[in-house]
VOROMI-395824 format. One line per field, with one value per residue (C-alpha): residue in one letter; x, y, z. Coordinates in nm, 3 decimals. Layout:
# residues N
residuo: [a  ...]
u: [X  ...]
v: [Y  ...]
w: [Z  ...]
END
This chain:
# residues 92
residuo: [m  h  l  k  g  i  i  q  s  a  v  l  e  e  e  p  p  e  s  g  n  i  q  m  v  v  r  v  q  g  v  g  p  g  q  p  r  r  l  i  v  p  y  d  l  l  l  q  d  e  d  l  e  p  d  a  v  t  g  r  a  f  e  a  e  a  e  t  d  s  s  q  r  w  v  v  t  t  i  a  f  a  g  r  v  l  r  r  s  d  g  s]
u: [-1.339  -1.670  -1.670  -1.924  -1.882  -1.935  -1.797  -1.585  -1.511  -1.541  -1.376  -1.367  -1.017  -0.870  -0.640  -0.391  -0.382  -0.509  -0.639  -1.010  -1.058  -1.265  -1.299  -1.441  -1.201  -1.380  -1.223  -1.411  -1.435  -1.588  -1.441  -1.269  -0.904  -0.676  -0.939  -0.874  -0.967  -0.948  -1.160  -1.182  -1.519  -1.430  -1.576  -1.790  -1.977  -2.014  -2.183  -2.466  -2.595  -2.545  -2.664  -2.401  -2.183  -1.927  -2.145  -2.435  -2.244  -2.027  -2.143  -2.358  -2.331  -2.199  -2.157  -1.915  -1.723  -1.368  -1.054  -0.702  -0.595  -0.248  -0.148  -0.257  -0.548  -0.879  -1.131  -1.497  -1.691  -2.023  -2.114  -2.435  -2.472  -2.784  -3.006  -2.826  -2.663  -2.411  -2.269  -1.995  -2.104  -1.926  -1.600  -1.485]
v: [5.893  5.960  5.900  5.942  5.876  5.630  5.277  5.238  4.869  4.595  4.254  3.973  3.883  3.632  3.803  3.667  3.431  3.077  3.180  3.145  3.506  3.679  4.056  4.294  4.554  4.860  5.137  5.462  5.806  6.133  6.130  6.442  6.539  6.331  6.063  5.700  5.568  5.200  5.053  4.707  4.558  4.283  3.934  3.991  4.270  4.065  3.789  4.028  4.019  3.689  3.846  4.120  4.075  4.305  4.348  4.462  4.761  4.872  5.209  5.285  5.556  5.468  5.623  5.473  5.510  5.377  5.354  5.233  4.891  4.779  4.738  5.097  4.973  5.162  4.916  5.009  4.973  5.083  5.109  5.175  5.064  5.181  5.153  4.862  4.940  4.699  4.784  4.612  4.509  4.655  4.492  4.403]
w: [6.361  6.191  5.813  5.532  5.161  4.877  4.855  4.541  4.589  4.847  4.870  5.122  5.240  5.480  5.732  5.810  5.510  5.579  5.922  5.848  5.971  5.700  5.678  5.420  5.285  5.146  4.941  4.976  4.817  4.926  5.274  5.404  5.362  5.582  5.637  5.544  5.200  5.304  5.582  5.735  5.831  6.083  6.082  6.393  6.214  5.896  6.099  6.188  5.829  5.646  5.318  5.322  5.014  4.850  4.540  4.757  4.901  4.608  4.475  4.779  5.040  5.383  5.724  5.975  6.296  6.270  6.479  6.415  6.536  6.646  6.278  6.203  5.988  6.005  6.149  6.166  6.489  6.337  5.969  5.779  5.417  5.235  5.541  5.711  6.046  6.198  6.540  6.736  7.086  7.391  7.489  7.136]
END
């Protein structure tokens, strides 16, 4: 699903707890009706930009491609924050 909007908030979370698997959870606004308001940026995408922090993306526009995972969470495969593009490699 293709999404565009504004990031209201972003936080880093460990999922599952105590696993060491960090992800960024972003809450968004301005997306279309029926589109998700909560997106997950997986660890492998976060590794592509070591300077990417929640404070750096909050309040900025974004454009993303997302799909649901087995837990029915919306996980991004590609996301652009204020000129930064992170893309998941094939086979992930």
